[in-house]
N, CA, C and O atoms as a Tinker XYZ file with bonds, in Angstrom:
   260  protein
     1  N    -77.359000   -9.318000  114.301000    73     2
     2  CA   -78.576000   -8.665000  114.750000    64     1     3
     3  C    -78.329000   -8.066000  116.138000    63     2     4     5
     4  O    -77.717000   -8.704000  116.993000    81     3
     5  N    -78.791000   -6.886000  116.348000    73     3     6
     6  CA   -78.596000   -6.202000  117.620000    64     5     7
     7  C    -79.632000   -6.708000  118.631000    63     6     8     9
     8  O    -80.731000   -7.120000  118.261000    81     7
     9  N    -79.256000   -6.666000  119.910000    73     7    10
    10  CA   -80.151000   -7.214000  120.938000    64     9    11
    11  C    -81.373000   -6.308000  121.142000    63    10    12    13
    12  O    -81.326000   -5.099000  120.917000    81    11
    13  N    -82.448000   -6.936000  121.571000    73    11    14
    14  CA   -83.696000   -6.199000  121.814000    64    13    15
    15  C    -83.530000   -5.224000  122.971000    63    14    16    17
    16  O    -84.112000   -4.139000  122.962000    81    15
    17  N    -82.745000   -5.603000  123.955000    73    15    18
    18  CA   -82.512000   -4.711000  125.100000    64    17    19
    19  C    -81.824000   -3.431000  124.651000    63    18    20    21
    20  O    -82.178000   -2.342000  125.102000    81    19
    21  N    -80.852000   -3.557000  123.772000    73    19    22
    22  CA   -80.137000   -2.384000  123.273000    64    21    23
    23  C    -81.088000   -1.470000  122.494000    63    22    24    25
    24  O    -81.028000   -0.248000  122.632000    81    23
    25  N    -81.951000   -2.055000  121.690000    73    23    26
    26  CA   -82.906000   -1.256000  120.919000    64    25    27
    27  C    -83.857000   -0.523000  121.857000    63    26    28    29
    28  O    -84.137000    0.659000  121.658000    81    27
    29  N    -84.355000   -1.218000  122.879000    73    27    30
    30  CA   -85.270000   -0.580000  123.838000    64    29    31
    31  C    -84.562000    0.548000  124.578000    63    30    32    33
    32  O    -85.152000    1.607000  124.790000    81    31
    33  N    -83.315000    0.343000  124.973000    73    31    34
    34  CA   -82.580000    1.375000  125.705000    64    33    35
    35  C    -82.273000    2.599000  124.846000    63    34    36    37
    36  O    -82.056000    3.688000  125.377000    81    35
    37  N    -82.254000    2.429000  123.531000    73    35    38
    38  CA   -82.039000    3.569000  122.640000    64    37    39
    39  C    -83.368000    4.234000  122.294000    63    38    40    41
    40  O    -83.464000    5.462000  122.285000    81    39
    41  N    -84.394000    3.432000  122.009000    73    39    42
    42  CA   -85.677000    3.974000  121.550000    64    41    43
    43  C    -86.471000    4.608000  122.689000    63    42    44    45
    44  O    -87.146000    5.615000  122.479000    81    43
    45  N    -86.402000    4.039000  123.881000    73    43    46
    46  CA   -87.204000    4.542000  125.001000    64    45    47
    47  C    -86.911000    6.006000  125.340000    63    46    48    49
    48  O    -87.856000    6.788000  125.453000    81    47
    49  N    -85.652000    6.413000  125.507000    73    47    50
    50  CA   -85.419000    7.845000  125.796000    64    49    51
    51  C    -85.843000    8.768000  124.652000    63    50    52    53
    52  O    -86.335000    9.870000  124.891000    81    51
    53  N    -85.650000    8.314000  123.401000    73    51    54
    54  CA   -86.075000    9.132000  122.263000    64    53    55
    55  C    -87.590000    9.299000  122.284000    63    54    56    57
    56  O    -88.096000   10.395000  122.044000    81    55
    57  N    -88.313000    8.224000  122.569000    73    55    58
    58  CA   -89.773000    8.276000  122.625000    64    57    59
    59  C    -90.252000    9.149000  123.778000    63    58    60    61
    60  O    -91.166000    9.956000  123.609000    81    59
    61  N    -89.642000    8.992000  124.944000    73    59    62
    62  CA   -90.043000    9.809000  126.096000    64    61    63
    63  C    -89.800000   11.293000  125.842000    63    62    64    65
    64  O    -90.628000   12.130000  126.200000    81    63
    65  N    -88.674000   11.618000  125.228000    73    63    66
    66  CA   -88.384000   13.013000  124.911000    64    65    67
    67  C    -89.381000   13.554000  123.887000    63    66    68    69
    68  O    -89.818000   14.701000  123.989000    81    67
    69  N    -89.737000   12.741000  122.912000    73    67    70
    70  CA   -90.712000   13.157000  121.905000    64    69    71
    71  C    -92.076000   13.421000  122.530000    63    70    72    73
    72  O    -92.718000   14.426000  122.223000    81    71
    73  N    -92.516000   12.528000  123.403000    73    71    74
    74  CA   -93.817000   12.707000  124.061000    64    73    75
    75  C    -93.796000   13.944000  124.950000    63    74    76    77
    76  O    -94.757000   14.713000  124.970000    81    75
    77  N    -92.712000   14.136000  125.679000    73    75    78
    78  CA   -92.609000   15.313000  126.551000    64    77    79
    79  C    -92.655000   16.608000  125.740000    63    78    80    81
    80  O    -93.319000   17.565000  126.137000    81    79
    81  N    -91.963000   16.641000  124.627000    73    79    82
    82  CA   -91.987000   17.843000  123.796000    64    81    83
    83  C    -93.350000   18.052000  123.141000    63    82    84    85
    84  O    -93.787000   19.189000  122.969000    81    83
    85  N    -94.021000   16.961000  122.776000    73    83    86
    86  CA   -95.368000   17.092000  122.207000    64    85    87
    87  C    -96.337000   17.642000  123.244000    63    86    88    89
    88  O    -97.184000   18.475000  122.922000    81    87
    89  N    -96.220000   17.186000  124.477000    73    87    90
    90  CA   -97.065000   17.713000  125.555000    64    89    91
    91  C    -96.763000   19.194000  125.784000    63    90    92    93
    92  O    -97.673000   19.992000  126.008000    81    91
    93  N    -95.503000   19.547000  125.727000    73    91    94
    94  CA   -95.119000   20.948000  125.878000    64    93    95
    95  C    -95.701000   21.791000  124.743000    63    94    96    97
    96  O    -96.212000   22.886000  124.977000    81    95
    97  N    -95.623000   21.278000  123.514000    73    95    98
    98  CA   -96.220000   21.991000  122.383000    64    97    99
    99  C    -97.714000   22.183000  122.594000    63    98   100   101
   100  O    -98.244000   23.270000  122.359000    81    99
   101  N    -98.390000   21.134000  123.035000    73    99   102
   102  CA   -99.836000   21.213000  123.249000    64   101   103
   103  C   -100.169000   22.208000  124.358000    63   102   104   105
   104  O   -101.140000   22.957000  124.252000    81   103
   105  N    -99.373000   22.216000  125.409000    73   103   106
   106  CA   -99.613000   23.146000  126.510000    64   105   107
   107  C    -99.389000   24.596000  126.081000    63   106   108   109
   108  O   -100.014000   25.515000  126.612000    81   107
   109  N    -98.496000   24.789000  125.120000    73   107   110
   110  CA   -98.221000   26.137000  124.647000    64   109   111
   111  C    -99.204000   26.592000  123.576000    63   110   112   113
   112  O    -99.114000   27.715000  123.081000    81   111
   113  N   -100.159000   25.704000  123.214000    73   111   114
   114  CA  -101.213000   26.088000  122.283000    64   113   115
   115  C   -100.878000   25.872000  120.821000    63   114   116   117
   116  O   -101.442000   26.540000  119.955000    81   115
   117  N    -99.968000   24.948000  120.527000    73   115   118
   118  CA   -99.634000   24.677000  119.129000    64   117   119
   119  C   -100.808000   23.983000  118.437000    63   118   120   121
   120  O   -101.572000   23.254000  119.070000    81   119
   121  N   -100.938000   24.217000  117.156000    73   119   122
   122  CA  -101.995000   23.560000  116.388000    64   121   123
   123  C   -101.731000   22.064000  116.311000    63   122   124   125
   124  O   -100.598000   21.609000  116.469000    81   123
   125  N   -102.801000   21.302000  116.065000    73   123   126
   126  CA  -102.672000   19.845000  115.963000    64   125   127
   127  C   -101.782000   19.457000  114.789000    63   126   128   129
   128  O   -101.108000   18.428000  114.839000    81   127
   129  N   -101.771000   20.264000  113.741000    73   127   130
   130  CA  -100.936000   19.960000  112.582000    64   129   131
   131  C    -99.454000   19.953000  112.956000    63   130   132   133
   132  O    -98.700000   19.098000  112.492000    81   131
   133  N    -99.041000   20.895000  113.787000    73   131   134
   134  CA   -97.641000   20.930000  114.211000    64   133   135
   135  C    -97.273000   19.691000  115.003000    63   134   136   137
   136  O    -96.184000   19.140000  114.838000    81   135
   137  N    -98.178000   19.255000  115.862000    73   135   138
   138  CA   -97.903000   18.080000  116.678000    64   137   139
   139  C    -97.867000   16.832000  115.798000    63   138   140   141
   140  O    -97.027000   15.957000  116.006000    81   139
   141  N    -98.771000   16.740000  114.815000    73   139   142
   142  CA   -98.778000   15.588000  113.910000    64   141   143
   143  C    -97.512000   15.527000  113.066000    63   142   144   145
   144  O    -97.032000   14.437000  112.753000    81   143
   145  N    -96.973000   16.664000  112.700000    73   143   146
   146  CA   -95.739000   16.707000  111.917000    64   145   147
   147  C    -94.534000   16.448000  112.811000    63   146   148   149
   148  O    -93.597000   15.756000  112.413000    81   147
   149  N    -94.559000   16.996000  114.008000    73   147   150
   150  CA   -93.408000   16.945000  114.896000    64   149   151
   151  C    -93.087000   15.533000  115.388000    63   150   152   153
   152  O    -91.925000   15.125000  115.379000    81   151
   153  N    -94.107000   14.786000  115.816000    73   151   154
   154  CA   -93.866000   13.487000  116.455000    64   153   155
   155  C    -93.136000   12.513000  115.520000    63   154   156   157
   156  O    -92.082000   12.007000  115.906000    81   155
   157  N    -93.637000   12.225000  114.315000    73   155   158
   158  CA   -92.878000   11.294000  113.466000    64   157   159
   159  C    -91.540000   11.867000  113.014000    63   158   160   161
   160  O    -90.572000   11.126000  112.836000    81   159
   161  N    -91.484000   13.180000  112.828000    73   159   162
   162  CA   -90.227000   13.797000  112.409000    64   161   163
   163  C    -89.150000   13.671000  113.459000    63   162   164   165
   164  O    -88.010000   13.331000  113.143000    81   163
   165  N    -89.497000   13.943000  114.713000    73   163   166
   166  CA   -88.507000   13.863000  115.782000    64   165   167
   167  C    -88.104000   12.419000  116.053000    63   166   168   169
   168  O    -86.932000   12.136000  116.297000    81   167
   169  N    -89.074000   11.502000  116.010000    73   167   170
   170  CA   -88.744000   10.081000  116.186000    64   169   171
   171  C    -87.812000    9.607000  115.075000    63   170   172   173
   172  O    -86.831000    8.909000  115.335000    81   171
   173  N    -88.120000    9.985000  113.848000    73   171   174
   174  CA   -87.267000    9.594000  112.720000    64   173   175
   175  C    -85.882000   10.189000  112.823000    63   174   176   177
   176  O    -84.887000    9.502000  112.593000    81   175
   177  N    -85.808000   11.465000  113.169000    73   175   178
   178  CA   -84.512000   12.113000  113.321000    64   177   179
   179  C    -83.715000   11.478000  114.454000    63   178   180   181
   180  O    -82.507000   11.276000  114.327000    81   179
   181  N    -84.382000   11.163000  115.556000    73   179   182
   182  CA   -83.692000   10.518000  116.674000    64   181   183
   183  C    -83.138000    9.160000  116.308000    63   182   184   185
   184  O    -82.033000    8.807000  116.721000    81   183
   185  N    -83.896000    8.387000  115.532000    73   183   186
   186  CA   -83.417000    7.071000  115.124000    64   185   187
   187  C    -82.265000    7.176000  114.125000    63   186   188   189
   188  O    -81.339000    6.365000  114.158000    81   187
   189  N    -82.320000    8.172000  113.236000    73   187   190
   190  CA   -81.224000    8.380000  112.284000    64   189   191
   191  C    -79.945000    8.751000  113.029000    63   190   192   193
   192  O    -78.868000    8.244000  112.714000    81   191
   193  N    -80.066000    9.631000  114.013000    73   191   194
   194  CA   -78.901000   10.028000  114.808000    64   193   195
   195  C    -78.360000    8.837000  115.595000    63   194   196   197
   196  O    -77.147000    8.635000  115.653000    81   195
   197  N    -79.243000    8.051000  116.199000    73   195   198
   198  CA   -78.802000    6.872000  116.954000    64   197   199
   199  C    -78.084000    5.877000  116.054000    63   198   200   201
   200  O    -77.074000    5.297000  116.452000    81   199
   201  N    -78.593000    5.677000  114.853000    73   199   202
   202  CA   -77.952000    4.748000  113.919000    64   201   203
   203  C    -76.599000    5.281000  113.471000    63   202   204   205
   204  O    -75.633000    4.522000  113.398000    81   203
   205  N    -76.514000    6.577000  113.169000    73   203   206
   206  CA   -75.245000    7.112000  112.695000    64   205   207
   207  C    -74.202000    7.210000  113.795000    63   206   208   209
   208  O    -73.004000    7.201000  113.509000    81   207
   209  N    -74.626000    7.303000  115.037000    73   207   210
   210  CA   -73.661000    7.279000  116.145000    64   209   211
   211  C    -73.224000    5.859000  116.503000    63   210   212   213
   212  O    -72.321000    5.668000  117.317000    81   211
   213  N    -73.869000    4.868000  115.891000    73   211   214
   214  CA   -73.487000    3.484000  116.126000    64   213   215
   215  C    -74.152000    2.856000  117.331000    63   214   216   217
   216  O    -73.734000    1.789000  117.781000    81   215
   217  N    -75.183000    3.497000  117.865000    73   215   218
   218  CA   -75.853000    2.958000  119.055000    64   217   219
   219  C    -76.655000    1.709000  118.746000    63   218   220   221
   220  O    -76.970000    0.937000  119.652000    81   219
   221  N    -76.990000    1.496000  117.480000    73   219   222
   222  CA   -77.773000    0.322000  117.102000    64   221   223
   223  C    -76.929000   -0.719000  116.372000    63   222   224   225
   224  O    -77.472000   -1.669000  115.807000    81   223
   225  N    -75.610000   -0.549000  116.378000    73   223   226
   226  CA   -74.736000   -1.524000  115.742000    64   225   227
   227  C    -74.437000   -2.673000  116.696000    63   226   228   229
   228  O    -74.352000   -2.494000  117.911000    81   227
   229  N    -74.283000   -3.847000  116.115000    73   227   230
   230  CA   -73.950000   -5.009000  116.937000    64   229   231
   231  C    -72.495000   -4.903000  117.377000    63   230   232   233
   232  O    -71.605000   -4.632000  116.571000    81   231
   233  N    -72.274000   -5.119000  118.655000    73   231   234
   234  CA   -70.924000   -5.068000  119.204000    64   233   235
   235  C    -70.282000   -6.447000  119.053000    63   234   236   237
   236  O    -70.780000   -7.429000  119.603000    81   235
   237  N    -69.184000   -6.520000  118.312000    73   235   238
   238  CA   -68.484000   -7.782000  118.115000    64   237   239
   239  C    -67.331000   -7.851000  119.115000    63   238   240   241
   240  O    -66.453000   -6.987000  119.117000    81   239
   241  N    -67.336000   -8.883000  119.966000    73   239   242
   242  CA   -66.247000   -9.006000  120.944000    64   241   243
   243  C    -64.893000   -9.175000  120.244000    63   242   244   245
   244  O    -64.824000   -9.764000  119.165000    81   243
   245  N    -63.822000   -8.664000  120.853000    73   243   246
   246  CA   -62.499000   -8.826000  120.247000    64   245   247
   247  C    -62.155000  -10.295000  120.096000    63   246   248   249
   248  O    -62.452000  -11.105000  120.974000    81   247
   249  N    -61.536000  -10.630000  118.994000    73   247   250
   250  CA   -61.137000  -11.995000  118.733000    64   249   251
   251  C    -62.144000  -12.800000  117.944000    63   250   252   253
   252  O    -61.846000  -13.923000  117.538000    81   251
   253  N    -63.348000  -12.250000  117.712000    73   251   254
   254  CA   -64.384000  -12.971000  116.951000    64   253   255
   255  C    -64.568000  -12.398000  115.561000    63   254   256   257
   256  O    -65.547000  -12.712000  114.884000    81   255
   257  N    -63.645000  -11.568000  115.132000    73   255   258
   258  CA   -63.829000  -10.921000  113.838000    64   257   259
   259  C    -63.404000  -11.813000  112.723000    63   258   260
   260  O    -63.490000  -11.428000  111.557000    81   259
C-alpha cells in the first residue's frame, strides 16, 4: 500500500491545477456545462497519468524484494 503522504503530494497539485483552470474557464465566460465536464475529466486524466508514470506505486527498498 502506498503512503498517504505520497498520495497527497500527487493529488494536491493535480487538484490545484484543476481548480485554477476551472476558475480561468469561469472568468472567460465558459458555460457551466463545460466546467462540470472539465473538472472530473481533468482530475481523472491526471490520476491516470500519475498512476502510469508510477507516482502512486509503492517504492520497495533494495534487498527487500
